[in-house]
Backbone as a printed PyTorch tensor [residue, N CA C, xyz], in Angstrom:
tensor([[[ 57.8460, -47.8810,   3.4790],
         [ 58.3060, -47.3990,   4.7590],
         [ 57.8900, -48.3580,   5.8570]],

        [[ 58.3750, -48.1000,   7.0320],
         [ 58.0710, -48.9710,   8.1620],
         [ 56.5800, -48.8930,   8.4660]],

        [[ 55.9690, -50.0400,   8.6130],
         [ 54.5580, -50.0890,   8.9540],
         [ 53.6230, -50.0380,   7.7550]],

        [[ 54.1390, -49.7360,   6.5920],
         [ 53.2930, -49.7120,   5.4000],
         [ 53.2730, -51.0850,   4.7550]],

        [[ 52.1570, -51.4040,   4.1830],
         [ 52.0500, -52.6640,   3.4490],
         [ 51.5810, -52.3630,   2.0360]],

        [[ 51.6280, -53.3510,   1.2000],
         [ 51.1780, -53.1820,  -0.1820],
         [ 49.6930, -52.8340,  -0.2180]],

        [[ 48.9390, -53.3230,   0.7660],
         [ 47.5040, -53.0330,   0.8090],
         [ 47.2350, -51.5470,   1.0340]],

        [[ 48.1330, -50.8630,   1.7730],
         [ 47.9580, -49.4300,   2.0130],
         [ 47.9550, -48.6620,   0.6970]],

        [[ 48.8220, -49.0440,  -0.2140],
         [ 48.8980, -48.3650,  -1.5070],
         [ 47.6640, -48.6510,  -2.3540]],

        [[ 47.1440, -49.8440,  -2.2760],
         [ 45.9900, -50.2260,  -3.0900],
         [ 44.6930, -49.5900,  -2.6090]],

        [[ 44.6450, -49.1280,  -1.3750],
         [ 43.4200, -48.5560,  -0.8230],
         [ 43.3370, -47.0450,  -0.9910]],

        [[ 44.3350, -46.4320,  -1.6250],
         [ 44.2980, -44.9880,  -1.8410],
         [ 43.1880, -44.6630,  -2.8380]],

        [[ 42.4650, -43.5660,  -2.5860],
         [ 41.4190, -43.2000,  -3.5540],
         [ 42.0350, -42.8520,  -4.9030]],

        [[ 41.3850, -43.2830,  -5.9600],
         [ 41.8860, -43.0540,  -7.3100],
         [ 41.1730, -41.8360,  -7.8880]],

        [[ 41.9540, -40.8590,  -8.3580],
         [ 41.3680, -39.6750,  -8.9850],
         [ 40.9420, -40.0240, -10.4060]],

        [[ 39.8040, -39.4970, -10.8310],
         [ 39.4320, -39.7270, -12.2320],
         [ 40.4100, -39.0040, -13.1530]],

        [[ 40.7190, -39.6180, -14.2710],
         [ 41.6610, -39.0310, -15.2110],
         [ 41.0530, -37.7900, -15.8490]],

        [[ 41.8430, -36.7060, -15.8800],
         [ 41.3850, -35.4510, -16.4830],
         [ 41.8520, -35.3940, -17.9290]],

        [[ 40.9260, -35.0800, -18.8050],
         [ 41.2570, -34.9540, -20.2250],
         [ 41.5890, -33.4980, -20.5390]],

        [[ 42.1040, -33.2620, -21.7390],
         [ 42.3610, -31.8940, -22.1720],
         [ 41.0600, -31.0840, -22.1520]],

        [[ 39.9700, -31.7190, -22.5300],
         [ 38.6760, -31.0450, -22.5390],
         [ 38.2870, -30.6200, -21.1180]],

        [[ 38.4900, -31.5100, -20.1400],
         [ 38.1880, -31.1740, -18.7460],
         [ 38.9780, -29.9550, -18.2940]],

        [[ 40.2530, -29.9070, -18.6650],
         [ 41.1030, -28.7870, -18.2640],
         [ 40.6740, -27.4910, -18.9510]],

        [[ 40.2450, -27.5840, -20.2130],
         [ 39.7310, -26.3990, -20.9090],
         [ 38.4970, -25.8520, -20.2020]],

        [[ 37.6040, -26.7540, -19.8200],
         [ 36.3620, -26.3280, -19.1810],
         [ 36.5910, -25.7400, -17.7940]],

        [[ 37.7280, -26.0490, -17.1750],
         [ 38.0590, -25.4300, -15.8910],
         [ 38.4310, -23.9640, -16.0710]],

        [[ 38.8770, -23.6050, -17.2720],
         [ 39.3790, -22.2500, -17.5200],
         [ 38.4290, -21.3760, -18.3310]],

        [[ 37.5990, -22.0010, -19.1740],
         [ 36.7160, -21.2330, -20.0600],
         [ 35.3410, -21.8830, -20.1050]],

        [[ 34.3370, -21.0510, -20.3540],
         [ 32.9770, -21.5700, -20.5190],
         [ 32.8080, -22.0570, -21.9610]],

        [[ 31.7280, -22.7920, -22.1970],
         [ 31.4290, -23.2650, -23.5520],
         [ 31.2820, -22.0700, -24.4940]],

        [[ 30.6280, -21.0110, -24.0100],
         [ 30.4330, -19.8190, -24.8390],
         [ 31.7730, -19.2070, -25.2370]],

        [[ 32.7130, -19.1250, -24.2940],
         [ 34.0390, -18.5750, -24.5990],
         [ 34.7780, -19.4550, -25.6020]],

        [[ 34.6590, -20.7680, -25.4450],
         [ 35.3200, -21.6900, -26.3710],
         [ 34.7260, -21.5750, -27.7740]],

        [[ 33.4170, -21.3470, -27.8640],
         [ 32.7890, -21.1680, -29.1770],
         [ 33.3130, -19.9110, -29.8640]],

        [[ 33.5200, -18.8430, -29.0940],
         [ 34.0610, -17.6050, -29.6580],
         [ 35.4670, -17.8480, -30.1950]],

        [[ 36.3030, -18.5150, -29.4030],
         [ 37.6810, -18.7980, -29.8290],
         [ 37.6750, -19.6780, -31.0750]],

        [[ 36.8200, -20.6950, -31.0860],
         [ 36.7260, -21.5820, -32.2450],
         [ 36.3340, -20.8060, -33.4940]],

        [[ 35.3300, -19.9620, -33.3760],
         [ 34.8820, -19.1880, -34.5370],
         [ 35.9590, -18.2300, -35.0200]],

        [[ 36.6960, -17.6150, -34.0960],
         [ 37.8000, -16.7300, -34.4890],
         [ 38.8670, -17.5020, -35.2580]],

        [[ 39.2030, -18.6900, -34.7730],
         [ 40.2310, -19.4910, -35.4240],
         [ 39.7620, -20.0120, -36.7810]],

        [[ 38.4970, -20.4120, -36.8730],
         [ 37.9650, -20.8770, -38.1580],
         [ 37.9470, -19.7500, -39.1830]],

        [[ 37.5860, -18.5510, -38.7490],
         [ 37.5870, -17.3960, -39.6490],
         [ 39.0000, -17.1100, -40.1370]],

        [[ 39.9590, -17.1210, -39.2240],
         [ 41.3520, -16.8730, -39.5980],
         [ 41.8400, -17.9470, -40.5680]],

        [[ 41.4530, -19.1970, -40.3350],
         [ 41.8430, -20.2980, -41.2150],
         [ 41.2650, -20.1020, -42.6160]],

        [[ 39.9930, -19.7770, -42.6610],
         [ 39.3250, -19.6030, -43.9600],
         [ 39.8830, -18.4200, -44.7410]],

        [[ 40.3450, -17.3980, -44.0210],
         [ 40.9020, -16.2140, -44.6730],
         [ 42.3960, -16.3530, -44.9460]],

        [[ 42.9790, -17.4800, -44.5540],
         [ 44.3940, -17.7190, -44.8030],
         [ 45.3220, -16.9270, -43.8950]],

        [[ 44.8190, -16.5160, -42.7350],
         [ 45.6320, -15.7070, -41.8270],
         [ 46.4180, -16.5280, -40.8140]],

        [[ 46.2700, -17.8300, -40.8160],
         [ 47.0250, -18.6660, -39.8820],
         [ 48.4110, -18.9350, -40.4370]],

        [[ 49.3650, -19.0970, -39.5420],
         [ 50.7400, -19.3880, -39.9640],
         [ 50.8170, -20.7850, -40.5770]],

        [[ 51.8290, -21.0240, -41.4010],
         [ 51.9810, -22.3530, -42.0060],
         [ 52.0960, -23.4390, -40.9380]],

        [[ 51.6700, -24.6250, -41.2880],
         [ 51.6920, -25.7560, -40.3660],
         [ 53.0860, -25.9630, -39.7950]],

        [[ 53.1430, -26.1770, -38.4950],
         [ 54.4140, -26.4580, -37.8370],
         [ 55.1340, -25.2390, -37.3040]],

        [[ 54.7620, -24.0490, -37.7310],
         [ 55.4990, -22.8680, -37.2880],
         [ 55.0960, -22.4180, -35.8880]],

        [[ 54.0390, -22.9890, -35.3320],
         [ 53.5970, -22.5910, -34.0020],
         [ 54.5900, -23.0110, -32.9260]],

        [[ 55.2710, -24.1080, -33.1290],
         [ 56.1590, -24.6420, -32.0990],
         [ 57.6130, -24.2340, -32.2810]],

        [[ 57.9320, -23.6220, -33.3720],
         [ 59.3230, -23.2340, -33.6180],
         [ 59.6170, -21.9070, -32.9390]],

        [[ 60.8040, -21.7950, -32.3640],
         [ 61.1750, -20.5860, -31.6410],
         [ 61.7050, -19.5760, -32.5080]]])
């Protein structure tokens, strides 16, 4: 735009990249994640999880 230079773009503060883990921690505590993990591991060991790939199919 008028009055802007390439230097203006380079001086913008850079946000740190957020990982999937960072986003999980914004929504759940470590304790909550441990509960979910244990529930899923139990279901896996008991064979209660759906076959691979069926989670994304409509």
